[in-house]
C-alpha positions as CSV (number, residue, x, y, z in Angstrom):
1,M,13.1,20.4,28.1
2,F,12.3,18.0,25.2
3,H,14.9,15.3,25.5
4,T,13.9,12.1,27.4
5,V,16.4,9.7,28.9
6,P,16.9,6.7,26.6
7,P,16.5,3.1,27.9
8,S,19.5,2.1,30.1
9,G,21.0,0.0,27.3
10,L,21.1,3.0,25.0
11,R,22.0,5.8,27.4
12,Q,25.8,5.6,26.9
13,R,25.5,5.3,23.1
14,A,23.3,8.4,23.0
15,S,25.7,10.4,25.2
16,A,28.6,9.5,22.9
17,F,26.6,10.7,19.8
18,A,25.5,13.9,21.5
19,L,29.2,14.7,22.2
20,S,30.1,14.6,18.5
21,A,27.0,16.7,17.6
22,A,28.0,19.3,20.2
23,L,31.5,19.4,18.8
24,S,30.3,20.3,15.4
25,L,28.7,23.6,16.6
26,V,31.8,24.8,18.4
27,P,34.4,26.8,16.5
28,P,37.6,24.8,15.8
29,A,39.7,27.1,18.0
30,A,37.4,26.3,21.0
31,L,37.7,22.6,20.7
32,V,40.2,21.7,23.4
33,M,38.6,18.6,24.9
34,P,41.3,15.9,25.3
35,L,40.9,12.8,23.2
36,L,40.8,10.8,26.5
37,S,37.5,12.5,27.4
38,V,36.0,11.5,24.1
39,A,37.1,7.9,24.4
40,A,35.8,7.7,27.9
41,V,32.3,8.4,26.8
42,A,32.3,5.9,24.0
43,Q,31.4,2.5,25.4
44,T,29.3,0.8,22.8
45,A,29.9,2.7,19.5
46,A,32.6,4.5,17.6
47,V,32.8,8.3,18.0
48,L,34.7,11.0,16.2
49,T,37.8,12.5,17.7
50,T,37.9,16.3,18.0
51,E,40.0,16.5,14.8
52,Q,37.6,14.2,12.9
53,A,34.6,16.2,14.1
54,Q,36.2,19.4,12.8
55,A,36.9,17.8,9.5
56,V,33.3,16.6,9.1
57,Q,32.1,20.0,10.1
58,A,34.3,21.7,7.5
59,L,33.1,19.2,4.9
60,V,29.5,20.0,5.5
61,Q,30.0,23.8,5.6
62,T,32.0,23.7,2.3
63,A,29.4,21.5,0.6
64,I,26.6,23.9,1.6
65,A,28.6,27.0,0.8
66,N,29.1,25.6,-2.7
67,V,25.4,25.5,-3.4
68,D,24.5,27.9,-6.2
69,P,23.4,31.1,-4.5
70,S,21.1,31.9,-7.4
71,L,18.9,28.9,-6.5
72,T,15.7,29.6,-4.6
73,G,12.8,27.7,-3.1
74,A,12.5,24.0,-3.8
75,A,15.5,24.0,-6.1
76,R,17.7,25.4,-3.3
77,D,16.3,23.0,-0.8
78,A,17.1,20.1,-3.1
79,A,20.6,21.4,-3.7
80,I,21.2,21.7,0.1
81,A,19.9,18.2,0.6
82,A,22.2,16.9,-2.0
83,A,25.2,18.7,-0.4
84,I,24.3,17.1,3.0
85,S,24.0,13.7,1.4
86,T,27.3,13.9,-0.3
87,A,29.1,15.1,2.9
88,T,27.5,12.3,4.9
89,A,28.5,9.6,2.4
90,S,32.0,11.0,2.2
91,A,32.4,11.0,6.0
92,I,31.2,7.4,6.3
93,S,33.6,6.4,3.5
94,T,36.4,8.0,5.3
95,Y,35.7,7.0,8.9
96,G,33.8,3.8,8.5
97,A,30.2,2.6,9.0
98,G,31.0,2.0,12.7
99,A,31.0,5.7,13.3
100,T,27.6,6.2,11.5
101,A,25.8,7.6,14.5
102,A,28.6,10.1,15.4
103,I,28.8,11.1,11.8
104,T,25.1,11.8,11.3
105,S,24.9,13.7,14.6
106,T,27.8,15.9,13.5
107,V,26.6,16.4,10.0
108,I,23.1,17.3,11.0
109,A,24.3,19.8,13.7
110,A,26.8,21.4,11.3
111,A,24.3,21.6,8.5
112,V,21.7,23.4,10.6
113,A,24.4,25.8,11.9
114,A,25.2,26.5,8.2
115,G,21.6,27.4,7.5
116,A,20.1,24.2,6.3
117,P,16.4,23.5,7.4
118,P,16.6,21.1,10.3
119,A,14.2,18.6,8.9
120,T,16.1,18.6,5.6
121,A,19.4,18.1,7.5
122,V,17.9,15.1,9.4
123,S,16.3,13.3,6.4
124,S,19.2,13.9,4.0
125,S,21.9,12.7,6.4
126,V,20.0,9.6,7.6
127,V,19.1,8.5,4.1
128,A,22.6,9.0,2.8
129,A,24.1,7.2,5.8
130,V,21.9,4.1,5.2
131,N,22.7,4.2,1.5
132,A,26.4,4.3,2.3
133,G,26.1,1.2,4.4
134,G,25.5,2.6,7.8
135,S,23.2,1.0,10.3
136,P,19.6,2.5,10.1
137,S,19.4,2.4,13.8
138,D,22.7,4.1,14.3
139,A,21.9,6.8,11.8
140,T,18.6,7.5,13.6
141,S,20.3,7.5,17.0
142,G,22.7,10.1,15.6
143,A,19.8,12.4,14.5
144,I,18.2,12.0,17.9
145,A,21.5,12.9,19.6
146,A,21.9,16.0,17.4
147,Q,18.5,17.2,18.5
148,A,19.2,16.5,22.1
149,A,22.4,18.5,22.0
150,N,20.8,21.4,20.1
151,P,17.1,21.6,21.2
152,G,17.0,25.3,20.4
153,A,18.1,24.8,16.8
154,I,16.4,21.5,16.1
155,A,12.8,21.2,17.3
156,V,11.2,17.9,18.1
157,A,8.8,18.5,15.2
158,A,11.7,18.9,12.8
159,L,13.4,15.7,14.2
160,G,10.2,13.7,13.7
161,G,9.4,15.2,10.3
162,G,12.9,14.6,9.0
163,L,13.1,11.0,10.3
164,G,9.6,10.3,8.9
165,A,10.6,11.5,5.5
166,A,13.8,9.5,5.7
167,A,12.0,6.3,6.6
168,A,9.5,6.8,3.8
169,T,12.4,7.2,1.3
170,I,14.3,4.2,2.6
171,S,11.2,2.0,2.6
172,Q,11.0,2.3,-1.2
173,T,14.0,0.0,-1.5
174,N,14.5,-1.5,2.0
175,V,11.4,-1.9,4.2
176,T,13.5,-3.7,6.9
177,A,15.8,-0.7,7.2
178,A,12.8,1.7,7.4
179,I,11.3,-0.4,10.2
180,A,14.7,-0.2,12.0
181,V,14.5,3.6,11.8
182,A,11.0,3.6,13.1
183,A,11.8,1.2,16.0
184,T,14.7,3.5,17.1
185,V,12.3,6.5,17.1
186,T,10.0,4.5,19.4
187,A,12.9,3.5,21.7
188,E,15.0,6.6,21.9
189,A,13.3,9.8,20.5
190,P,11.9,12.5,22.9
191,T,8.2,12.7,23.6
192,G,6.2,13.9,20.7
193,T,8.5,12.7,18.0
194,G,6.6,9.5,17.2
195,T,3.3,11.3,16.3
196,V,5.1,13.7,13.9
197,F,7.1,10.8,12.5
198,A,4.0,8.8,11.7
199,T,2.4,11.8,10.0
200,S,5.5,12.5,8.0
201,V,5.9,8.9,6.8
202,T,2.4,8.9,5.4
203,A,2.7,12.3,3.9
204,N,5.9,11.2,2.1
205,G,4.4,8.0,0.6
206,G,5.5,5.6,3.3
207,S,3.4,2.7,4.5
208,A,1.1,2.5,7.6
209,Q,3.3,-0.3,8.9
210,V,6.4,2.0,9.0
211,A,4.4,4.9,10.4
212,A,3.0,2.7,13.2
213,A,6.3,1.2,14.1
214,G,7.7,4.7,14.9
215,N,4.7,5.7,17.0
216,G,4.7,2.7,19.4
217,T,4.5,2.6,23.2
218,P,7.0,0.1,24.4
219,T,6.5,1.0,28.1
220,V,2.8,0.2,27.9
221,T,3.7,-3.1,26.1
222,A,6.0,-4.0,28.9
223,Q,3.4,-3.2,31.5
224,N,0.9,-5.3,29.6
225,A,3.4,-8.2,29.6
226,S,3.9,-7.8,33.3
227,T,0.2,-7.8,33.9
228,T,-0.2,-10.9,31.8
229,S,2.5,-12.6,33.7
230,N,1.0,-11.7,37.0
231,T,-2.4,-12.9,35.9
232,N,-1.0,-16.2,34.7
233,T,0.8,-16.6,38.1
234,Q,-2.4,-15.9,39.9
235,N,-4.3,-18.4,37.8
236,Q,-1.6,-21.0,38.4
237,N,-1.8,-20.4,42.1
238,T,-5.6,-20.9,42.0
239,N,-5.2,-24.1,40.1
240,N,-2.7,-25.4,42.6
241,S,-5.1,-24.5,45.4
242,N,-7.9,-26.4,43.7
243,V,-5.7,-29.4,43.2
244,N,-4.6,-29.4,46.9
245,N,-8.2,-29.2,48.0
246,T,-9.4,-32.2,46.0
247,C,-9.8,-35.4,48.0
248,P,-8.6,-38.8,46.6
249,S,-11.4,-40.8,45.1
250,N,-11.1,-43.5,47.8
251,Q,-11.3,-41.0,50.6
252,A,-14.7,-39.6,51.9
253,T,-13.3,-36.5,53.4
254,C,-10.1,-34.5,53.3
255,D,-8.1,-34.0,56.6
């Protein structure tokens, strides 16, 4: 099992995004979950309703189906990437940037189900979402949720590779947004994603700064901070003890 539990502050948001991703892989006739169930999951971010998820799924499938079948190799991959980008931008324009995470998770899952390479689906959708005004962190969260909902179809390596390529592309015009993508990888992505992410960033022309930001170890940092705090407390206690054991200058001995 690849997926790791996100930090407590992110757990509800990841669950909401995973729901939209799961909806996109289910045939429309089988989507019978009441809207109340969708709304109950969403506590911190907008999600897509069942009908909206179906519409995004159809948008992606149509875009990929319209790719010229005579194209092969790199030309076909580029055309599929363009189709995914167009579908993502269109969905954000329709449903708003507040639903960025739900949209990217749904687009990525639907694109992979339609035959798109997983890494291409991830990178194309995340870049398009950011270019369309969506939050880089939300777009990345959506990609992570799509992988969590479909681990058999989207490997951790494909997730990391796609997000690394996306961050490298985004960094060409917006380093801050690329760092936000990387930070979300560190905070939310499953084990192993960060290493692949860093390699992909570098391979796609991104900076060492962006690569390192996505391959961090926040837990270790927190532990170090705790250790530092404890050490400081111990030092303070020692200092207080020394002060208490010091006799006044006009007193020969301490009682």
